[in-house]
C-alpha positions in Angstrom: 0.0 0.0 0.0 3.0 2.3 0.6 4.0 1.9 -3.0 0.4 1.9 -4.4 -0.9 5.1 -2.8 1.7 7.5 -4.5 0.9 5.7 -7.8 -2.8 6.1 -7.3 -2.4 9.8 -6.5 -0.2 10.3 -9.5 -2.9 8.9 -11.8 -5.5 11.1 -10.1 -3.4 14.3 -10.4 -2.6 13.6 -14.1 -6.3 12.9 -14.9 -7.6 16.1 -13.3 -4.8 18.2 -14.8 -5.7 16.9 -18.3 -9.5 17.3 -18.0 -9.6 20.7 -16.3 -9.4 22.7 -19.5 -12.9 23.9 -20.6 -13.2 21.8 -23.7 -16.4 20.6 -25.5 -17.2 18.0 -22.9 -16.9 20.3 -19.9 -18.8 23.0 -21.8 -21.7 20.6 -22.4 -21.9 19.7 -18.7 -22.0 23.4 -17.8 -24.7 24.0 -20.4 -26.9 21.2 -19.0 -26.4 22.5 -15.5 -27.4 26.0 -16.5 -30.5 24.6 -18.3 -31.2 22.5 -15.3 -31.9 19.5 -17.5 -30.6 16.0 -16.7 -27.4 17.4 -15.1 -26.5 14.5 -12.9 -27.3 12.0 -15.6 -25.0 13.9 -17.9 -22.3 14.0 -15.2 -22.6 10.2 -14.7 -22.4 9.4 -18.4 -19.4 11.7 -19.0 -17.6 10.3 -16.0 -18.3 6.7 -16.9 -17.3 7.3 -20.6 -14.0 8.7 -19.4 -13.5 5.7 -17.1 -14.0 3.4 -20.2 -11.4 5.4 -22.2 -9.0 5.3 -19.3 -9.4 1.6 -19.0 -9.0 1.2 -22.7 -5.8 3.3 -22.6 -4.2 1.6 -19.5 -5.1 -2.0 -20.4 -5.2 -1.8 -24.2 -3.8 1.1 -26.3 -0.7 1.5 -24.1 0.2 -2.1 -24.7 -0.4 -1.7 -28.5 1.6 1.6 -28.9 -1.4 3.9 -29.3 -3.9 4.6 -32.0 -3.1 3.8 -35.7 -2.8 6.7 -38.1 -6.0 5.7 -40.0 -8.1 5.3 -36.8 -6.8 8.6 -35.5 -7.6 10.3 -38.8 -11.1 8.9 -38.8 -11.7 9.9 -35.2 -10.5 13.5 -35.9 -12.7 13.7 -39.0 -15.8 12.6 -37.0 -14.8 15.1 -34.2 -14.4 18.0 -36.6 -17.9 17.3 -38.1 -19.5 17.0 -34.8 -17.9 20.2 -33.4 -18.7 22.1 -36.5 -22.4 21.2 -36.4 -22.6 21.9 -32.6 -20.8 25.2 -33.1 -23.2 26.2 -35.9 -26.2 25.5 -33.6 -24.7 27.7 -30.9 -24.0 30.4 -33.4 -27.6 30.4 -34.6 -28.8 30.8 -31.0 -26.3 33.7 -30.6 -27.6 35.4 -33.8 -31.3 35.0 -33.2 -31.9 35.4 -29.5 -35.5 36.5 -30.3 -36.2 32.9 -31.4 -35.5 31.6 -27.9 -38.3 30.6 -25.6 -38.4 33.2 -22.9 -40.1 33.4 -19.5 -39.8 35.5 -16.4 -37.8 34.8 -13.2 -39.1 35.5 -9.7 -38.2 39.2 -10.1 -40.0 39.5 -13.4 -36.8 39.7 -15.5 -36.7 37.8 -18.8 -34.9 34.4 -18.7 -34.3 31.6 -21.1 -36.4 28.5 -21.0 -34.5 25.8 -22.8 -36.3 23.3 -25.1 -37.0 20.0 -23.2 -34.3 17.3 -23.5 -35.3 13.7 -23.0 -33.1 11.3 -21.0 -32.2 9.4 -24.2 -31.1 12.7 -25.8 -29.1 13.6 -22.7 -27.3 10.3 -22.7 -26.5 10.3 -26.4 -25.3 13.9 -26.3 -23.0 13.1 -23.4 -21.6 10.1 -25.1 -21.0 12.1 -28.3 -19.1 14.8 -26.5 -17.0 12.1 -24.7 -16.3 9.7 -27.5 -16.5 11.8 -30.7 -14.0 14.3 -29.2 -10.4 13.4 -30.3 -9.1 15.4 -27.3 -10.8 13.0 -25.0 -9.1 10.0 -26.7 -5.7 11.6 -26.8 -5.8 12.8 -23.2 -7.5 9.9 -21.4 -6.8 6.9 -23.6 -3.4 7.7 -25.2 -1.6 10.0 -22.7 -2.9 8.3 -19.5 -2.4 4.9 -21.0 1.2 5.7 -22.1 2.0 7.3 -18.7 0.8 4.1 -16.9 3.6 2.1 -18.6 6.1 3.9 -16.4 4.6 2.3 -13.3 5.0 -1.3 -14.5 2.9 -3.6 -12.4 1.5 -0.5 -10.6 -0.3 0.6 -13.8 -3.6 -0.8 -12.4 -3.4 1.5 -9.4 -2.4 4.4 -11.7 -5.5 3.7 -13.9 -7.7 3.5 -10.8 -6.4 6.9 -9.6 -7.0 8.4 -13.1 -10.5 7.1 -13.1 -11.2 8.5 -9.6 -9.8 11.9 -10.7 -12.3 11.9 -13.6 -15.2 11.1 -11.3 -14.2 13.8 -8.8 -13.8 16.4 -11.5 -17.2 15.8 -13.1 -19.0 15.8 -9.7 -17.4 19.1 -8.8 -18.1 20.5 -12.3 -21.8 19.4 -11.9 -22.1 21.0 -8.5 -20.6 24.3 -9.9 -23.0 24.2 -12.9 -26.0 23.6 -10.6 -24.9 26.6 -8.5 -24.5 28.8 -11.5 -27.8 27.6 -13.0 -29.7 29.3 -10.1 -27.9 32.6 -10.8 -27.2 33.0 -14.5 -30.7 33.3 -16.0 -30.5 36.5 -18.1 -30.9 36.3 -21.9 -27.8 38.5 -22.3 -25.6 36.0 -20.4 -27.1 33.1 -22.3 -26.2 34.9 -25.6 -22.6 35.4 -24.4 -22.4 31.8 -23.5 -23.7 30.6 -26.9 -21.2 32.9 -28.7 -18.3 31.7 -26.6 -19.3 28.0 -27.2 -19.5 28.6 -30.9 -16.1 30.1 -31.1 -14.6 27.4 -28.9 -16.1 24.6 -30.9 -15.0 26.1 -34.2 -11.6 26.8 -32.9 -11.1 23.3 -31.7 -12.4 21.9 -35.0 -10.0 24.2 -36.9 -7.0 23.1 -34.8 -8.0 19.4 -35.4 -8.1 20.0 -39.1 -4.7 21.6 -39.0 -3.2 18.4 -37.5 -4.3 16.5 -40.6 -2.3 18.7 -43.0 
């Protein structure tokens, strides 16, 4: 246990440090929290999806030497398409705020009422942001998987630490999104968020395309 605990901690620290950047997956969790729709279901699916990728990396890809060029290229292509479409949807919401469904909060100020999302849609969206995102594969499966090789027979403890780090991060992110969801209700703030999301999605898609050239 003396040797295992530092290895477990190293895996947890690496996992949290890789996932902390506000990428498409984290932005989606925040959005579901602000909309107050299936937040904890989204958190659970994203966390479990990351655990699957970490397990694949530690026990599979790391032993095989990573993703093949063709598989990586296909993954990047699917990710670019997905991010482009999602960014376009966010940009349309930014351009046409009058088309949004509006209501009033307790003080009579306008607020946004998001279109209802079913549980199935919430699950599929969370899986798409987790598994159609090349960054998720590179960070969780490839980088964490490769790093686990340095710990030899302690790679299992390292992987468990990485999985725990992912779970801790998404629970904290969900709690933050829930807290913000009760305070950020104005149409102006939603429009700023949609504009930022569109730019981030397109920027990520553009960067991914540049890696293929």
